[in-house]
Short mmCIF file of the C-alpha atoms (twelve columns), coordinates in Angstrom:
data_MODEL
# 
_entry.id   MODEL 
# 
loop_
_atom_site.group_PDB 
_atom_site.id 
_atom_site.type_symbol 
_atom_site.label_atom_id 
_atom_site.label_alt_id 
_atom_site.label_comp_id 
_atom_site.label_asym_id 
_atom_site.label_seq_id 
_atom_site.Cartn_x 
_atom_site.Cartn_y 
_atom_site.Cartn_z 
_atom_site.pdbx_PDB_model_num 
ATOM 1   C CA . LEU A 1   116.677 95.381  78.299  1 
ATOM 2   C CA . GLU A 2   113.373 95.697  80.126  1 
ATOM 3   C CA . LEU A 3   113.351 94.830  83.815  1 
ATOM 4   C CA . HIS A 4   110.565 95.789  86.176  1 
ATOM 5   C CA . SER A 5   110.633 95.086  89.897  1 
ATOM 6   C CA . LEU A 6   107.104 93.805  90.444  1 
ATOM 7   C CA . HIS A 7   108.313 90.648  92.156  1 
ATOM 8   C CA . SER A 8   111.544 88.795  92.645  1 
ATOM 9   C CA . PRO A 9   111.899 86.108  89.967  1 
ATOM 10  C CA . PHE A 10  113.571 82.725  90.148  1 
ATOM 11  C CA . ILE A 11  114.681 82.978  86.531  1 
ATOM 12  C CA . VAL A 12  115.246 86.111  84.516  1 
ATOM 13  C CA . SER A 13  115.236 85.882  80.723  1 
ATOM 14  C CA . ILE A 14  116.829 88.644  78.695  1 
ATOM 15  C CA . ILE A 15  115.677 89.117  75.138  1 
ATOM 16  C CA . PHE A 16  118.059 90.767  72.713  1 
ATOM 17  C CA . GLY A 17  115.999 91.871  69.709  1 
ATOM 18  C CA . PHE A 18  117.587 92.314  66.312  1 
ATOM 19  C CA . SER A 19  116.390 94.074  63.170  1 
ATOM 20  C CA . HIS A 20  114.421 91.025  62.099  1 
ATOM 21  C CA . ARG A 21  111.629 90.448  64.616  1 
ATOM 22  C CA . ASN A 22  111.753 86.652  64.317  1 
ATOM 23  C CA . PHE A 23  115.426 86.508  65.211  1 
ATOM 24  C CA . ALA A 24  116.409 86.816  68.832  1 
ATOM 25  C CA . SER A 25  118.758 85.107  71.222  1 
ATOM 26  C CA . ARG A 26  117.824 84.406  74.794  1 
ATOM 27  C CA . LEU A 27  120.178 84.450  77.733  1 
ATOM 28  C CA . THR A 28  118.745 82.864  80.854  1 
ATOM 29  C CA . VAL A 29  120.261 83.767  84.206  1 
ATOM 30  C CA . GLU A 30  119.286 81.847  87.302  1 
ATOM 31  C CA . LEU A 31  119.037 83.970  90.442  1 
ATOM 32  C CA . PRO A 32  119.424 82.753  94.030  1 
ATOM 33  C CA . ALA A 33  116.275 81.375  95.608  1 
ATOM 34  C CA . THR A 34  116.729 83.765  98.552  1 
ATOM 35  C CA . ILE A 35  115.205 86.585  96.541  1 
ATOM 36  C CA . LEU A 36  111.838 84.814  96.288  1 
ATOM 37  C CA . ASP A 37  110.393 86.079  99.590  1 
ATOM 38  C CA . GLY A 38  107.915 83.226  99.391  1 
ATOM 39  C CA . ARG A 39  106.470 84.374  96.058  1 
ATOM 40  C CA . TYR A 40  107.103 83.388  92.453  1 
ATOM 41  C CA . TYR A 41  105.816 85.063  89.333  1 
ATOM 42  C CA . PRO A 42  107.168 84.032  85.930  1 
ATOM 43  C CA . PRO A 43  108.346 86.602  83.389  1 
ATOM 44  C CA . VAL A 44  105.618 87.913  81.091  1 
ATOM 45  C CA . PHE A 45  106.030 88.573  77.379  1 
ATOM 46  C CA . ASN A 46  104.384 91.821  76.312  1 
ATOM 47  C CA . ARG A 47  103.081 91.118  72.811  1 
ATOM 48  C CA . SER A 48  102.254 94.730  72.067  1 
ATOM 49  C CA . SER A 49  105.801 95.994  72.599  1 
ATOM 50  C CA . HIS A 50  107.640 92.722  71.840  1 
ATOM 51  C CA . LYS A 51  109.445 92.984  75.174  1 
ATOM 52  C CA . PHE A 52  109.971 90.394  77.853  1 
ATOM 53  C CA . ILE A 53  108.996 91.954  81.168  1 
ATOM 54  C CA . MET A 54  110.526 90.521  84.314  1 
ATOM 55  C CA . PHE A 55  108.850 90.770  87.694  1 
ATOM 56  C CA . GLY A 56  112.180 90.954  89.425  1 
ATOM 57  C CA . ALA A 57  115.204 92.386  91.096  1 
ATOM 58  C CA . SER A 58  117.637 93.425  88.395  1 
ATOM 59  C CA . HIS A 59  120.225 94.616  90.899  1 
ATOM 60  C CA . LEU A 60  120.929 90.949  91.618  1 
ATOM 61  C CA . LEU A 61  121.288 90.342  87.908  1 
ATOM 62  C CA . ARG A 62  123.958 93.048  87.835  1 
ATOM 63  C CA . SER A 63  125.860 91.153  90.525  1 
ATOM 64  C CA . SER A 64  125.887 88.063  88.311  1 
ATOM 65  C CA . PRO A 65  129.208 87.212  86.620  1 
ATOM 66  C CA . LEU A 66  127.296 87.111  83.322  1 
ATOM 67  C CA . PHE A 67  126.336 90.761  83.702  1 
ATOM 68  C CA . SER A 68  129.596 92.370  82.589  1 
ATOM 69  C CA . SER A 69  130.549 95.999  83.122  1 
ATOM 70  C CA . ASN A 70  130.482 96.546  79.364  1 
ATOM 71  C CA . PHE A 71  126.942 95.212  79.172  1 
ATOM 72  C CA . SER A 72  125.907 97.380  82.117  1 
ATOM 73  C CA . ARG A 73  127.219 100.492 80.367  1 
ATOM 74  C CA . SER A 74  125.033 99.683  77.362  1 
ATOM 75  C CA . ILE A 75  121.934 100.457 79.447  1 
ATOM 76  C CA . PRO A 76  120.880 104.131 79.438  1 
ATOM 77  C CA . THR A 77  121.934 106.056 82.544  1 
ATOM 78  C CA . ARG A 78  118.324 106.677 83.560  1 
ATOM 79  C CA . SER A 79  117.639 102.935 83.568  1 
ATOM 80  C CA . ARG A 80  120.756 102.176 85.646  1 
ATOM 81  C CA . ARG A 81  119.669 104.696 88.280  1 
ATOM 82  C CA . GLY A 82  116.111 103.415 88.272  1 
ATOM 83  C CA . LEU A 83  113.225 104.720 86.202  1 
ATOM 84  C CA . PHE A 84  111.035 105.030 89.284  1 
ATOM 85  C CA . SER A 85  111.990 107.263 92.173  1 
ATOM 86  C CA . THR A 86  110.604 107.439 95.677  1 
ATOM 87  C CA . SER A 87  112.829 110.350 96.564  1 
ATOM 88  C CA . GLY A 88  111.812 113.956 97.195  1 
ATOM 89  C CA . ASP A 89  109.561 115.545 94.605  1 
ATOM 90  C CA . GLN A 90  112.039 118.055 93.149  1 
ATOM 91  C CA . GLY A 91  109.165 119.488 91.142  1 
ATOM 92  C CA . GLY A 92  108.176 116.139 89.613  1 
ATOM 93  C CA . ARG A 93  104.717 114.562 89.355  1 
ATOM 94  C CA . ARG A 94  103.870 112.198 92.161  1 
ATOM 95  C CA . ILE A 95  101.425 109.275 92.217  1 
ATOM 96  C CA . ARG A 96  100.313 108.257 95.711  1 
ATOM 97  C CA . VAL A 97  97.071  106.452 94.825  1 
ATOM 98  C CA . ILE A 98  96.034  104.277 91.884  1 
ATOM 99  C CA . SER A 99  92.368  103.442 91.351  1 
ATOM 100 C CA . CYS A 100 91.140  100.802 88.937  1 
ATOM 101 C CA . ASP A 101 87.930  99.879  87.212  1 
ATOM 102 C CA . VAL A 102 87.018  96.216  87.739  1 
ATOM 103 C CA . THR A 103 85.619  94.276  84.761  1 
ATOM 104 C CA . GLY A 104 87.818  94.689  81.702  1 
ATOM 105 C CA . THR A 105 90.656  96.136  83.797  1 
ATOM 106 C CA . LEU A 106 91.377  93.743  86.674  1 
ATOM 107 C CA . LEU A 107 88.847  91.013  85.887  1 
ATOM 108 C CA . SER A 108 87.650  89.348  82.723  1 
ATOM 109 C CA . PHE A 109 84.064  88.207  82.231  1 
ATOM 110 C CA . LEU A 110 84.060  84.504  81.365  1 
ATOM 111 C CA . GLY A 111 81.615  82.827  79.020  1 
ATOM 112 C CA . LYS A 112 78.548  84.264  77.328  1 
ATOM 113 C CA . ILE A 113 75.597  85.685  79.183  1 
ATOM 114 C CA . GLU A 114 73.148  83.698  77.051  1 
ATOM 115 C CA . ASP A 115 74.892  80.479  78.092  1 
ATOM 116 C CA . HIS A 116 74.886  81.372  81.794  1 
ATOM 117 C CA . TYR A 117 71.213  82.396  81.772  1 
ATOM 118 C CA . GLY A 118 70.136  79.552  79.466  1 
ATOM 119 C CA . ASN A 119 71.909  76.902  81.544  1 
ATOM 120 C CA . ALA A 120 70.386  78.267  84.750  1 
ATOM 121 C CA . ALA A 121 66.900  78.031  83.250  1 
ATOM 122 C CA . ARG A 122 67.514  74.539  81.854  1 
ATOM 123 C CA . THR A 123 68.802  73.297  85.223  1 
ATOM 124 C CA . CYS A 124 65.552  74.453  86.801  1 
ATOM 125 C CA . GLY A 125 63.441  72.653  84.190  1 
ATOM 126 C CA . VAL A 126 62.716  75.691  82.008  1 
ATOM 127 C CA . GLU A 127 63.588  74.839  78.418  1 
ATOM 128 C CA . LEU A 128 64.407  77.633  76.008  1 
ATOM 129 C CA . PRO A 129 64.445  77.029  72.222  1 
ATOM 130 C CA . PRO A 130 67.542  78.244  70.323  1 
ATOM 131 C CA . GLU A 131 65.791  81.340  68.978  1 
ATOM 132 C CA . LYS A 132 65.120  82.490  72.548  1 
ATOM 133 C CA . ILE A 133 68.656  81.679  73.706  1 
ATOM 134 C CA . TRP A 134 70.010  84.035  71.029  1 
ATOM 135 C CA . LYS A 135 67.742  86.812  72.320  1 
ATOM 136 C CA . ILE A 136 69.041  86.666  75.914  1 
ATOM 137 C CA . ALA A 137 72.014  89.033  75.471  1 
ATOM 138 C CA . PRO A 138 70.113  91.951  73.847  1 
ATOM 139 C CA . CYS A 139 67.176  91.410  76.182  1 
ATOM 140 C CA . PHE A 140 69.497  91.512  79.184  1 
ATOM 141 C CA . ASN A 141 71.010  94.781  77.926  1 
ATOM 142 C CA . GLN A 142 67.539  96.293  77.679  1 
ATOM 143 C CA . ALA A 143 66.514  94.974  81.096  1 
ATOM 144 C CA . TYR A 144 69.731  96.317  82.645  1 
ATOM 145 C CA . HIS A 145 69.056  99.754  81.141  1 
ATOM 146 C CA . GLU A 146 65.437  99.766  82.324  1 
ATOM 147 C CA . THR A 147 66.327  98.648  85.842  1 
ATOM 148 C CA . THR A 148 69.059  101.275 86.050  1 
ATOM 149 C CA . LEU A 149 66.606  104.006 85.086  1 
ATOM 150 C CA . ARG A 150 64.092  102.847 87.702  1 
ATOM 151 C CA . HIS A 151 66.652  102.217 90.452  1 
ATOM 152 C CA . PRO A 152 69.924  104.124 89.800  1 
ATOM 153 C CA . CYS A 153 73.156  102.985 91.414  1 
ATOM 154 C CA . PHE A 154 71.841  99.449  91.933  1 
ATOM 155 C CA . GLY A 155 69.105  100.785 94.161  1 
ATOM 156 C CA . ASN A 156 71.500  102.756 96.390  1 
ATOM 157 C CA . SER A 157 69.696  102.845 99.770  1 
ATOM 158 C CA . GLU A 158 66.268  102.121 98.261  1 
ATOM 159 C CA . ILE A 159 66.576  98.375  97.640  1 
ATOM 160 C CA . SER A 160 69.278  95.759  98.155  1 
ATOM 161 C CA . ALA A 161 71.657  94.838  95.360  1 
ATOM 162 C CA . LYS A 162 70.266  91.312  95.332  1 
ATOM 163 C CA . GLU A 163 66.731  92.640  94.867  1 
ATOM 164 C CA . TRP A 164 67.991  94.902  92.069  1 
ATOM 165 C CA . TRP A 165 69.428  91.893  90.257  1 
ATOM 166 C CA . ARG A 166 66.285  89.849  90.934  1 
ATOM 167 C CA . ARG A 167 64.250  92.452  89.057  1 
ATOM 168 C CA . CYS A 168 66.814  92.755  86.261  1 
ATOM 169 C CA . VAL A 169 67.049  88.975  85.680  1 
ATOM 170 C CA . GLY A 170 63.275  88.571  85.809  1 
ATOM 171 C CA . ARG A 171 62.791  91.369  83.291  1 
ATOM 172 C CA . SER A 172 65.426  89.789  81.005  1 
ATOM 173 C CA . PHE A 173 63.491  86.515  80.761  1 
ATOM 174 C CA . GLU A 174 60.240  88.436  80.373  1 
ATOM 175 C CA . LEU A 175 61.658  90.273  77.340  1 
ATOM 176 C CA . VAL A 176 62.901  86.969  75.910  1 
ATOM 177 C CA . GLY A 177 59.294  85.737  76.020  1 
ATOM 178 C CA . THR A 178 59.732  83.004  78.602  1 
ATOM 179 C CA . THR A 179 56.828  82.223  80.896  1 
ATOM 180 C CA . MET A 180 57.721  80.922  84.356  1 
ATOM 181 C CA . THR A 181 55.845  80.340  87.585  1 
ATOM 182 C CA . VAL A 182 56.868  82.402  90.615  1 
ATOM 183 C CA . PRO A 183 58.787  79.445  92.172  1 
ATOM 184 C CA . GLU A 184 60.565  78.831  88.840  1 
ATOM 185 C CA . GLN A 185 61.488  82.518  88.590  1 
ATOM 186 C CA . GLU A 186 63.073  82.423  92.033  1 
ATOM 187 C CA . MET A 187 64.956  79.177  91.361  1 
ATOM 188 C CA . VAL A 188 66.351  80.484  88.066  1 
ATOM 189 C CA . PHE A 189 67.324  83.803  89.654  1 
ATOM 190 C CA . GLN A 190 69.168  82.076  92.515  1 
ATOM 191 C CA . ARG A 191 71.098  80.007  89.959  1 
ATOM 192 C CA . VAL A 192 72.050  83.083  87.952  1 
ATOM 193 C CA . TYR A 193 72.957  85.121  91.030  1 
ATOM 194 C CA . SER A 194 75.185  82.350  92.391  1 
ATOM 195 C CA . LYS A 195 76.866  81.850  89.018  1 
ATOM 196 C CA . PHE A 196 77.863  85.514  88.867  1 
ATOM 197 C CA . GLY A 197 79.523  85.282  92.243  1 
ATOM 198 C CA . SER A 198 81.760  82.376  91.264  1 
ATOM 199 C CA . HIS A 199 84.865  81.465  89.255  1 
ATOM 200 C CA . ALA A 200 82.554  80.394  86.428  1 
ATOM 201 C CA . ALA A 201 81.778  84.009  85.526  1 
ATOM 202 C CA . TYR A 202 84.954  85.951  86.390  1 
ATOM 203 C CA . GLY A 203 88.701  85.482  86.205  1 
ATOM 204 C CA . ALA A 204 91.540  87.806  87.172  1 
ATOM 205 C CA . PHE A 205 93.888  88.943  84.425  1 
ATOM 206 C CA . PRO A 206 97.341  87.394  85.050  1 
ATOM 207 C CA . ASP A 207 99.034  90.762  85.607  1 
ATOM 208 C CA . ALA A 208 96.478  92.049  88.153  1 
ATOM 209 C CA . ILE A 209 97.873  90.542  91.367  1 
ATOM 210 C CA . PRO A 210 101.556 91.294  90.547  1 
ATOM 211 C CA . PHE A 211 100.609 94.870  89.661  1 
ATOM 212 C CA . LEU A 212 98.777  95.436  92.948  1 
ATOM 213 C CA . LYS A 213 101.656 93.975  94.927  1 
ATOM 214 C CA . TRP A 214 104.125 96.146  93.000  1 
ATOM 215 C CA . CYS A 215 102.053 99.203  93.933  1 
ATOM 216 C CA . HIS A 216 102.038 98.123  97.576  1 
ATOM 217 C CA . ARG A 217 105.808 97.783  97.603  1 
ATOM 218 C CA . ARG A 218 106.125 101.247 96.097  1 
ATOM 219 C CA . GLY A 219 103.956 102.747 98.819  1 
ATOM 220 C CA . ILE A 220 101.009 103.379 96.486  1 
ATOM 221 C CA . ALA A 221 97.510  102.895 97.906  1 
ATOM 222 C CA . THR A 222 95.366  100.956 95.428  1 
ATOM 223 C CA . GLY A 223 91.622  100.549 95.181  1 
ATOM 224 C CA . VAL A 224 88.562  100.307 92.991  1 
ATOM 225 C CA . ILE A 225 86.164  102.823 91.477  1 
ATOM 226 C CA . SER A 226 83.334  100.964 89.785  1 
ATOM 227 C CA . ASN A 227 79.738  101.398 88.704  1 
ATOM 228 C CA . ALA A 228 78.796  98.235  90.547  1 
ATOM 229 C CA . ASP A 229 77.372  96.883  93.764  1 
ATOM 230 C CA . GLU A 230 79.276  95.868  96.864  1 
ATOM 231 C CA . ARG A 231 79.410  92.143  95.972  1 
ATOM 232 C CA . TYR A 232 82.609  92.793  94.037  1 
ATOM 233 C CA . GLY A 233 84.294  93.831  97.261  1 
ATOM 234 C CA . ASP A 234 82.504  91.376  99.542  1 
ATOM 235 C CA . SER A 235 83.182  88.200  97.572  1 
ATOM 236 C CA . ILE A 236 84.375  88.403  93.956  1 
ATOM 237 C CA . LEU A 237 87.655  90.306  94.386  1 
ATOM 238 C CA . PRO A 238 88.709  88.308  97.496  1 
ATOM 239 C CA . MET A 239 87.706  85.048  95.762  1 
ATOM 240 C CA . LEU A 240 90.127  85.869  92.937  1 
ATOM 241 C CA . GLY A 241 92.974  86.863  95.277  1 
ATOM 242 C CA . LEU A 242 92.663  90.600  94.690  1 
ATOM 243 C CA . GLY A 243 91.357  91.644  98.092  1 
ATOM 244 C CA . ASP A 244 94.541  91.769  100.172 1 
ATOM 245 C CA . ASP A 245 96.170  94.724  98.441  1 
ATOM 246 C CA . MET A 246 92.975  96.724  97.858  1 
ATOM 247 C CA . LYS A 247 92.896  99.607  100.312 1 
ATOM 248 C CA . PHE A 248 89.628  101.248 99.262  1 
ATOM 249 C CA . LEU A 249 86.532  100.023 97.434  1 
ATOM 250 C CA . THR A 250 84.316  102.718 95.930  1 
ATOM 251 C CA . PHE A 251 81.115  101.383 94.375  1 
ATOM 252 C CA . SER A 252 78.266  103.403 92.922  1 
ATOM 253 C CA . LYS A 253 75.821  101.346 94.998  1 
ATOM 254 C CA . ASN A 254 77.362  102.666 98.215  1 
ATOM 255 C CA . VAL A 255 78.076  106.295 97.320  1 
ATOM 256 C CA . GLY A 256 74.971  106.982 95.228  1 
ATOM 257 C CA . PHE A 257 76.876  108.363 92.241  1 
ATOM 258 C CA . GLU A 258 78.243  106.767 89.072  1 
ATOM 259 C CA . LYS A 259 81.162  107.379 86.762  1 
ATOM 260 C CA . PRO A 260 81.765  109.681 84.949  1 
ATOM 261 C CA . GLY A 261 80.416  111.979 87.697  1 
ATOM 262 C CA . LYS A 262 83.057  113.769 89.773  1 
ATOM 263 C CA . GLU A 263 81.334  112.722 92.969  1 
ATOM 264 C CA . ILE A 264 82.367  109.062 92.827  1 
ATOM 265 C CA . PHE A 265 86.005  109.986 92.165  1 
ATOM 266 C CA . GLN A 266 85.945  112.467 95.051  1 
ATOM 267 C CA . ALA A 267 84.426  109.781 97.281  1 
ATOM 268 C CA . ALA A 268 87.302  107.457 96.325  1 
ATOM 269 C CA . MET A 269 89.851  110.097 97.362  1 
ATOM 270 C CA . LYS A 270 88.223  110.374 100.784 1 
ATOM 271 C CA . GLN A 271 88.265  106.589 101.183 1 
ATOM 272 C CA . ALA A 272 91.908  106.358 100.076 1 
ATOM 273 C CA . GLU A 273 93.294  109.139 102.264 1 
ATOM 274 C CA . PRO A 274 93.251  107.271 105.628 1 
ATOM 275 C CA . TRP A 275 95.419  104.549 104.079 1 
ATOM 276 C CA . LEU A 276 98.226  106.918 103.113 1 
ATOM 277 C CA . CYS A 277 99.728  106.792 106.603 1 
ATOM 278 C CA . LEU A 278 99.886  102.978 106.417 1 
ATOM 279 C CA . VAL A 279 101.211 102.174 102.961 1 
ATOM 280 C CA . ASP A 280 104.784 103.316 103.703 1 
ATOM 281 C CA . SER A 281 105.964 100.784 106.281 1 
ATOM 282 C CA . ASP A 282 109.538 102.115 106.112 1 
ATOM 283 C CA . ARG A 283 108.788 105.548 107.573 1 
ATOM 284 C CA . ASP A 284 110.876 106.457 110.616 1 
ATOM 285 C CA . GLU A 285 109.353 107.091 114.039 1 
ATOM 286 C CA . GLU A 286 109.393 110.868 113.684 1 
ATOM 287 C CA . THR A 287 107.569 110.684 110.354 1 
ATOM 288 C CA . LEU A 288 104.981 108.276 111.759 1 
ATOM 289 C CA . LYS A 289 103.993 110.854 114.366 1 
ATOM 290 C CA . LEU A 290 102.952 113.270 111.628 1 
ATOM 291 C CA . PRO A 291 99.852  112.879 109.444 1 
ATOM 292 C CA . PRO A 292 100.652 112.433 105.738 1 
ATOM 293 C CA . PRO A 293 100.120 115.469 103.495 1 
ATOM 294 C CA . PRO A 294 96.530  115.785 102.219 1 
ATOM 295 C CA . LEU A 295 95.874  113.834 99.040  1 
ATOM 296 C CA . LYS A 296 95.568  115.968 95.907  1 
ATOM 297 C CA . PRO A 297 93.600  114.909 92.809  1 
ATOM 298 C CA . GLU A 298 96.749  115.194 90.684  1 
ATOM 299 C CA . GLU A 299 98.382  112.541 92.902  1 
ATOM 300 C CA . VAL A 300 95.846  109.906 91.812  1 
ATOM 301 C CA . MET A 301 95.899  107.821 88.644  1 
ATOM 302 C CA . HIS A 302 92.817  105.964 87.429  1 
ATOM 303 C CA . ILE A 303 93.025  102.937 85.140  1 
ATOM 304 C CA . GLY A 304 89.956  101.798 83.238  1 
ATOM 305 C CA . ASN A 305 88.563  100.602 79.916  1 
ATOM 306 C CA . ASP A 306 85.799  103.087 79.087  1 
ATOM 307 C CA . PHE A 307 86.637  106.452 77.508  1 
ATOM 308 C CA . THR A 308 83.709  108.420 78.956  1 
ATOM 309 C CA . LYS A 309 83.306  106.741 82.349  1 
ATOM 310 C CA . ASP A 310 86.966  106.160 83.181  1 
ATOM 311 C CA . TYR A 311 89.075  108.598 81.175  1 
ATOM 312 C CA . ILE A 312 86.833  111.671 80.929  1 
ATOM 313 C CA . GLY A 313 85.428  111.100 84.408  1 
ATOM 314 C CA . ALA A 314 88.870  110.819 85.997  1 
ATOM 315 C CA . LYS A 315 90.309  113.777 84.083  1 
ATOM 316 C CA . ASN A 316 87.355  115.970 85.059  1 
ATOM 317 C CA . ALA A 317 88.053  115.056 88.678  1 
ATOM 318 C CA . GLY A 318 91.675  116.171 88.277  1 
ATOM 319 C CA . PHE A 319 93.151  112.647 88.182  1 
ATOM 320 C CA . HIS A 320 95.709  111.246 85.790  1 
ATOM 321 C CA . ALA A 321 94.040  108.583 83.646  1 
ATOM 322 C CA . VAL A 322 94.995  105.765 81.279  1 
ATOM 323 C CA . LEU A 323 92.897  103.181 79.433  1 
ATOM 324 C CA . LEU A 324 93.459  99.483  78.761  1 
ATOM 325 C CA . ASP A 325 92.589  97.773  75.483  1 
ATOM 326 C CA . ARG A 326 92.441  94.258  76.915  1 
ATOM 327 C CA . TYR A 327 90.543  92.725  74.001  1 
ATOM 328 C CA . ASN A 328 92.504  94.106  71.025  1 
ATOM 329 C CA . GLU A 329 89.706  96.395  69.826  1 
ATOM 330 C CA . LYS A 330 91.986  98.372  67.539  1 
ATOM 331 C CA . ALA A 331 89.419  100.757 66.040  1 
ATOM 332 C CA . LEU A 332 88.065  101.643 69.478  1 
ATOM 333 C CA . ALA A 333 91.546  102.063 70.965  1 
ATOM 334 C CA . ASP A 334 92.606  104.266 68.049  1 
ATOM 335 C CA . SER A 335 89.607  106.526 68.621  1 
ATOM 336 C CA . TRP A 336 90.578  106.865 72.293  1 
ATOM 337 C CA . LYS A 337 94.109  107.831 71.302  1 
ATOM 338 C CA . GLN A 338 92.817  110.377 68.796  1 
ATOM 339 C CA . HIS A 339 90.950  112.033 71.645  1 
ATOM 340 C CA . GLY A 340 94.102  112.267 73.748  1 
ATOM 341 C CA . ALA A 341 93.963  109.163 75.927  1 
ATOM 342 C CA . ALA A 342 97.018  107.072 76.768  1 
ATOM 343 C CA . VAL A 343 96.015  103.508 75.806  1 
ATOM 344 C CA . PHE A 344 97.856  100.319 76.745  1 
ATOM 345 C CA . LYS A 345 97.397  96.585  76.339  1 
ATOM 346 C CA . ASP A 346 97.918  95.600  79.961  1 
ATOM 347 C CA . LEU A 347 99.122  96.690  83.387  1 
ATOM 348 C CA . ILE A 348 102.718 95.879  82.501  1 
ATOM 349 C CA . ASP A 349 102.489 98.641  79.902  1 
ATOM 350 C CA . VAL A 350 101.229 100.975 82.622  1 
ATOM 351 C CA . VAL A 351 104.309 100.214 84.740  1 
ATOM 352 C CA . GLU A 352 106.502 101.047 81.736  1 
ATOM 353 C CA . TYR A 353 104.548 104.257 81.174  1 
ATOM 354 C CA . LEU A 354 104.984 105.412 84.760  1 
ATOM 355 C CA . GLY A 355 108.715 104.864 84.452  1 
ATOM 356 C CA . HIS A 356 109.029 106.471 81.042  1 
ATOM 357 C CA . GLU A 357 107.149 109.560 82.223  1 
ATOM 358 C CA . GLN A 358 109.333 109.676 85.364  1 
ATOM 359 C CA . PHE A 359 106.521 109.901 87.884  1 
ATOM 360 C CA . GLU A 360 107.509 110.018 91.533  1 
ATOM 361 C CA . LEU A 361 105.819 107.104 93.291  1 
ATOM 362 C CA . GLY A 362 104.484 106.666 96.791  1 
ATOM 363 C CA . PRO A 363 104.567 109.005 99.778  1 
ATOM 364 C CA . PRO A 364 106.851 112.072 99.761  1 
ATOM 365 C CA . GLN A 365 109.826 111.687 102.070 1 
ATOM 366 C CA . ALA A 366 110.079 113.854 105.141 1 
ATOM 367 C CA . SER A 367 113.832 114.127 105.563 1 
ATOM 368 C CA . SER A 368 116.888 114.454 103.362 1 
ATOM 369 C CA . SER A 369 118.588 111.548 105.141 1 
ATOM 370 C CA . ARG A 370 115.628 109.314 104.330 1 
ATOM 371 C CA . THR A 371 115.648 110.544 100.723 1 
ATOM 372 C CA . GLU A 372 119.319 109.701 100.326 1 
ATOM 373 C CA . LYS A 373 118.738 106.225 101.759 1 
ATOM 374 C CA . VAL A 374 115.908 105.519 99.321  1 
ATOM 375 C CA . ASN A 375 117.924 106.812 96.373  1 
ATOM 376 C CA . GLN A 376 120.702 104.380 97.178  1 
ATOM 377 C CA . SER A 377 118.295 101.486 97.604  1 
ATOM 378 C CA . GLN A 378 116.615 102.211 94.288  1 
ATOM 379 C CA . LEU A 379 119.775 101.883 92.196  1 
ATOM 380 C CA . GLY A 380 119.267 99.069  89.716  1 
ATOM 381 C CA . SER A 381 115.715 98.390  90.831  1 
ATOM 382 C CA . ILE A 382 114.438 98.390  87.247  1 
# 
């Protein structure tokens, strides 16, 4: 039985797996609508582990007549008490902050770059033959590399991010061998730039919003560490519904350093720390008068999809780190594992991992009475 309290569900499905993978029986239990809190997220099937993960409150399931005492006893003791604890540390590892990469972790790039660039040119009256369309992707990669060398960190304080992209897009078409007038260059660039700030180019992975809200409910401050410019934070993340639960946004454009350098991870810690006094809304008045304990690197977990930039960079900064293999690149994922990285298919797997490894989550509690209260409230939360 796998139940994870990311959100309260309307329907919980329990999958009982047997020795033959294709044979399973499903028991569906309807839960009262009062547990919705205005939100609904359907259960998600985790294909990598063949488990059905519920975004819900399993303690209500236990109160159901269908959840017999015999069935309850079949669940391991650790699961019945809750895999995740927000009680006192007792020597355990604590996660107070989770940082995420953006593209490939929270967002997926939609479409092909040659289609986006080719359509923008065609709309502006610049026709590209098929042999030039096919060259757009490698030419863009070269232009991106060249522009990065000339203007690191998307220009940092030297030039604006929009100007950085204007030069990169122009160089891409130049390498393709397309001749355009200055007005045509500007029209095509504006089309491309607008496209990459819209739903046409990016989509949020379906587990991203539930994961961020689960972190918020656990008192974990969440944010972004990305080699990118500020447009992600200004428009793209909010457009996709990911802005509300993001407490800090650390972009290489703003800080002047890129992953895997320690500096950008250290900058993220500084940006996250002021939020630690706000993420735990249940703190009592006495606790609220005191500043939270300083954030330590070992209390941060980074989630990304690049071994060097995300895993090595985060580990060198003292963070915990895990990688996501969103696109089923088995050979690449296997190489990451061989070099010691924990690799998962999605953010639901990360939730399972945090529980399995028995991390303490959220802010440390200040009093024993508060700790006891949280322990009681956490019973059956998974």
